[in-house]
Residue, then its C-alpha position, 0 to 999 in steps of 0.5 A: m578357532s578355525p572356521e568350519p568347512k562349508k558343507p557341499a550343497a546337496k545335489k537333487p537326487a536322480a529320482a527327482a528328475k523326470p524319469a525316462a519312463a514318463k515319456k510317452p512310450a512307443a506303444a502309446k503310438k497308434p499301431a501300424a495295424a490301426a492305419k488303413p491297410s492297403a488291403a482295405k481298398k475295394p478290390a477290382a472284382a468288387a468294382k465290376p458288379a457296381a459298374e454293372k449296377k450303375t449301367t442298369a440303373k441308367s437304362e431303367a431311368a432312361a426307360k421311365p419318362a421324366p416326371a417333369t415332362t409328364k407333369k407338363a403334358a398333363t398340365e397342358e391337357s388339363s389347360e386345353s380341357e379347361r379352355f373349352g366350355l361356356h364358362s371359359l369362352s374367350p376371343a382367340p388371341g390376336s383377334r381383338k385389337p384396340r381401337r385406332r386412335v387418330g389425330r395423336g401426332h406424327g409418331s402415332g402414324h395417324g396424325k395430321t390428316s388422321g388417315r383421311g388423305h388430302k382433300g376430296y369428299g372423304s376428307r370432309s366432315g360428314s362424309k359417308d361410305r354408303a352401300r353401293f357407293e362406287g367412288g363417284q362413278m356411275p353405279i351399276q344399277v344405273r349402268m344396267r339397261k332396264l326393260r319396261g313392263p310391269n309383270m314380265k320377268k324380262s323387265m328386271p334389270f339383271e339377266p339371271f331373272r330372265t327365262h332362257t331358251q335356245a332357238v331353232n328356226l324353220k330354215d334349220l329344220e329344212a336344211h338338216f332333215d329329210s321329209g318325214a323325219d322324226v326330229t327329236i332333241e337328240a337328233l337336233v344335237a347330232n346335227g349341231l342344233g340346240t347344243r346348249k345343255n339343260i336349256p329348253v329348245k324353242v322352234l321359231a318361224k324364221g325361214e320357210i319349211s316345205k317338208p312334213l316333219t315330226v318336231h319334238a321341242h320344249g316350245f313353239s312360237a305360234s307362227a312356227r307351229a302354223a308353218i309346220e302343220a301347214a307343211g303336213g308335219t306335227c309339233v310335239m311338246v317335250g314331256s307330253e305324250a300326245p302331239s299338241t294341237p293348235a289352239p282354236 
């Protein structure tokens, strides 16, 4: 018997292959309309009002004070107000300094002699800076002259305690005034006598007088008064209404 011819292998049907339709259709892709259109950009007209709005906001921000600065100023004011008071009194900064520590070596600046210097009275232990000490020279209370007297102002050693007067002598009255003249304080100053301001004028008996004068002064010595009255004149104490009369 002749062998049976082999049956050709059955080909896979075309339907078994992946159909072309299985591929993603073109429609599945994002449509062109879905993409951001160029028209979606902000138009130039819309940009202009935004810029104006930004400028306005900047000007308003500049007009308003910065909150941080305001807060800082308020803090400073509150701190100043808190500083003053009996409960918050304290020394001013820098007014109190620590005590100077001496004898702590050369690096401290006050080592070795500890600021006392070399030799001398001040470098010894027990030295004192007493009141009125002038370094060993003659002190002023010893240098000043001493006028003796138990109950007189001029016995004090200092000039401010003395009673000051300016003298006008009889010979000055004789030289500057005519017979019968009224010699006042103003007349004395006009003639160059008794020119020191606010200092009493006292007439003294140096020289001689031969003219009758009415002399006004703050004081007269006994001999000057006697000489003026012997020449026919009058002594008038400044501040008194009536002429002074000599004591009996």
